[in-house]
C-alpha positions in Angstrom: 0.0 0.0 0.0 1.3 3.3 -0.9 0.7 6.9 0.3 1.1 9.7 -2.2 1.3 13.4 -1.8 0.2 15.1 -4.9 0.8 18.7 -5.8 4.2 20.1 -6.3 5.7 16.6 -5.7 4.7 13.1 -5.5 6.2 10.5 -3.2 5.4 6.9 -1.8 5.9 6.9 1.9 3.6 4.5 3.8 4.3 0.9 4.7 7.5 0.9 2.8 11.2 1.1 3.3 12.7 3.9 1.2 15.1 2.7 -1.5 15.9 4.6 -4.6 14.7 8.1 -5.7 14.3 9.5 -9.2 12.9 12.8 -10.5 10.7 13.2 -13.5 9.9 16.8 -14.2 8.2 18.1 -11.0 7.4 14.6 -9.8 9.6 12.9 -7.3 9.2 9.1 -7.4 10.5 7.0 -4.4 11.0 3.4 -5.3 10.4 1.4 -2.1 10.4 -2.1 -0.7 7.2 -3.3 1.2 7.4 -3.7 5.0 4.7 -4.7 7.4 2.5 -1.8 8.4 -0.1 -1.7 11.2 -2.2 1.2 10.2 -5.6 1.6 8.6 -4.2 1.7 5.1 -3.1 -1.9 5.6 -6.7 -2.9 5.3 -6.8 -1.4 1.8 -8.5 1.8 2.6 -8.5 4.4 -0.1 -8.5 8.1 0.5 -8.0 11.4 -1.2 -7.5 14.1 1.4 -7.3 17.7 -0.1 -6.8 21.2 1.0 -9.7 22.6 -1.2 -11.1 19.7 -3.3 -9.9 18.2 -6.5 -8.7 21.5 -7.9 -5.6 20.4 -9.6 -5.2 18.3 -12.7 -2.9 15.8 -10.8 -5.6 15.2 -8.2 -8.3 14.9 -10.7 -6.3 12.4 -12.7 -5.5 10.3 -9.6 -9.2 10.2 -8.6 -10.3 9.2 -12.1 -7.7 6.4 -11.9 -9.3 5.2 -8.7 -12.7 5.2 -10.2 -11.4 3.2 -13.2 -12.8 2.7 -16.7 -16.5 2.6 -15.5 -17.1 5.6 -13.3 -20.8 5.1 -13.7 -20.8 2.0 -11.5 -19.8 4.3 -8.5 -22.4 6.2 -6.5 -21.6 9.3 -4.5 -22.6 10.0 -0.9 -22.1 13.7 -0.7 -21.9 15.0 3.0 -22.7 18.7 3.1 -22.7 19.0 7.0 -19.6 21.3 7.3 -20.7 23.5 4.4 -24.2 24.0 5.8 -22.7 25.1 9.2 -20.4 27.5 7.5 -22.7 29.9 5.6 -23.3 27.4 2.7 -26.8 27.0 1.3 -28.8 24.2 -0.2 -28.3 26.0 -3.5 -24.6 26.0 -3.0 -24.6 22.3 -2.4 -26.8 21.5 -5.4 -24.4 23.3 -7.6 -21.4 21.6 -6.2 -23.0 18.2 -6.6 -24.0 19.0 -10.1 -20.5 19.8 -11.1 -19.1 16.7 -9.4 -21.7 14.6 -11.4 -20.7 16.3 -14.6 -16.9 16.0 -14.0 -16.8 12.3 -12.9 -20.0 10.6 -14.2 -21.1 8.9 -11.2 -24.1 6.6 -11.7 -26.0 8.0 -8.7 -25.5 10.9 -6.4 -27.2 11.6 -3.1 -26.8 14.4 -0.6 -27.3 12.9 2.9 -26.7 15.1 5.8 -25.8 13.2 9.1 -27.0 16.3 11.0 -30.6 15.5 9.7 -30.5 11.8 9.0 -29.2 9.5 11.7 -29.1 6.0 13.0 -31.0 3.3 11.0 -32.4 5.9 8.7 -28.9 7.0 7.7 -27.8 3.5 7.1 -30.8 2.7 5.0 -30.3 5.8 2.8 -26.6 5.1 2.3 -27.2 1.3 1.7 -29.6 2.3 -1.2 -26.6 3.7 -3.0 -25.1 0.2 -3.6 -21.6 -1.3 -2.9 -19.3 0.9 -5.1 -19.3 4.1 -3.1 -17.5 7.4 -2.9 -17.9 9.3 0.3 -17.4 12.9 -0.1 -16.9 15.0 3.0 -17.1 18.7 2.0 -15.3 21.8 3.4 -16.8 24.1 6.0 -17.1 23.9 9.8 -14.8 21.1 11.0 -16.4 20.8 14.5 -20.0 20.4 13.1 -18.9 17.8 10.7 -17.2 15.8 13.5 -19.9 16.2 16.0 -22.7 15.1 13.7 -20.8 12.2 12.2 -20.4 10.9 15.8 -23.9 11.5 17.0 -25.5 10.0 13.9 -23.4 6.9 13.9 -22.1 8.1 10.5 -18.5 7.7 11.7 -18.9 4.0 12.4 -20.8 3.7 9.0 -17.8 5.3 7.3 -15.4 2.6 8.8 -17.7 -0.1 7.6 -18.0 1.2 4.1 -14.3 1.8 3.7 -13.6 -1.8 4.8 -16.0 -2.7 2.1 -14.0 -0.7 -0.6 -15.5 2.8 -0.4 -13.3 5.7 -1.4 -13.2 8.7 1.0 -12.6 12.1 -0.5 -12.1 15.0 2.0 -12.0 18.7 1.3 -10.5 21.0 4.0 -12.8 20.2 7.0 -13.5 16.7 5.5 -9.8 16.1 5.4 -9.3 17.3 8.9 -11.9 15.0 10.3 -10.3 12.1 8.5 -7.2 12.6 10.4 -6.1 11.8 14.0 -7.3 15.0 15.6 -9.7 17.7 14.6 -7.7 20.1 16.8 -5.8 20.8 13.6 -8.5 23.5 13.3 -7.2 25.2 16.4 -4.0 26.2 14.4 -5.7 28.7 12.3 -8.9 29.1 14.5 -11.1 29.9 11.6 -14.1 27.6 12.6 -16.6 28.4 15.2 -16.3 25.5 17.8 -20.0 25.8 18.7 -21.2 25.8 15.1 -23.2 28.9 15.7 -24.2 27.8 19.2 -25.8 24.6 18.0 -23.3 22.2 19.7 -21.6 22.4 23.1 -18.7 20.1 23.7 -15.1 20.4 24.9 -12.9 20.2 21.8 -9.7 20.5 24.0 -10.5 17.1 25.3 -8.4 14.6 23.1 -11.1 12.0 23.1 -13.8 14.3 22.0 -11.5 15.9 19.3 -10.5 12.3 18.0 -10.9 12.3 14.2 -11.7 9.3 12.1 -8.0 8.5 12.0 -8.1 7.1 8.5 -4.6 8.4 7.5 -2.4 6.0 9.4 -2.2 8.0 12.6 -1.4 11.3 10.8 -3.3 14.6 11.2 -4.2 16.9 8.2 -3.5 20.5 8.1 -5.1 22.1 5.0 -4.8 25.6 3.5 -1.0 25.7 4.3 -0.6 28.8 2.2 1.1 32.1 2.9 2.1 32.6 6.5 0.4 29.2 7.3 3.1 27.6 5.2 5.8 28.9 7.4 7.6 25.9 9.1 8.4 28.0 12.2 4.8 29.0 12.6 3.6 25.4 12.1 6.1 24.0 14.6 4.9 26.7 17.1 1.3 25.6 16.7 2.3 21.9 17.0 3.9 22.6 20.4 1.2 25.0 21.7 -1.5 22.4 21.1 0.5 19.2 21.9 0.6 17.9 18.4 4.3 17.1 18.4 3.7 13.4 19.1 2.6 12.4 15.6 2.9 13.4 11.9 1.1 16.3 10.5 0.6 16.4 6.8 0.5 20.0 5.6 -1.4 20.7 2.5 -1.4 23.9 0.4 -4.4 24.6 -1.8 -4.2 22.4 -4.9 -2.4 19.5 -3.0 -3.7 16.2 -1.7 -2.6 13.2 0.3 -3.7 10.0 -1.3 -3.6 6.6 0.2 
């Protein structure tokens, strides 16, 4: 199993011992030898974690490769929770979904919000999409997305679906939630921790802030642009919030982490 960072460079780095390195244009390829790996990716999970969606040709091509020659056999579960808790509207969501359908030719697309559909109803709705499934967790309020996935039973459902072969795509908040901790949102402090006063939990508690942890124990820091790309600033945030005990993947807009 390989982990790939797509953007300015590409490299294989998970469950491998590094061997030789070659450079082809702006792509760095690391040839590696397999070694045992005790992380989620060892179960064959497939993820595309991005800073701001599939906005680069490299990310688009990689996602299309994952869908294969018959994209119409795939259904899309689009999760709008973060967007709708960050000023997004149903019109915004419908336009985004229409664009995704046009770009990738999914056989079926359903917008299912775990804030409004939960428990057995959520499972029933998602089951109706079939076995070949893409889970798309959109950008917006990180805390709202994590909270409602947990409260609805959506997080357990995501694990089950990925064990069955689903592909998870995260954009910004959707990528943070897929990582080890949603406290990555602390670093820039852009998101309202109460989601407009609709939730009240202690996000400083590590258990509460635990993400889906789909990226092999890594956390994801999106929008690492401008001053947020400064390593000194990043290291300061990691020390400030106690995130020096694991790897944090920093993604600028246009970049993605693929497993």
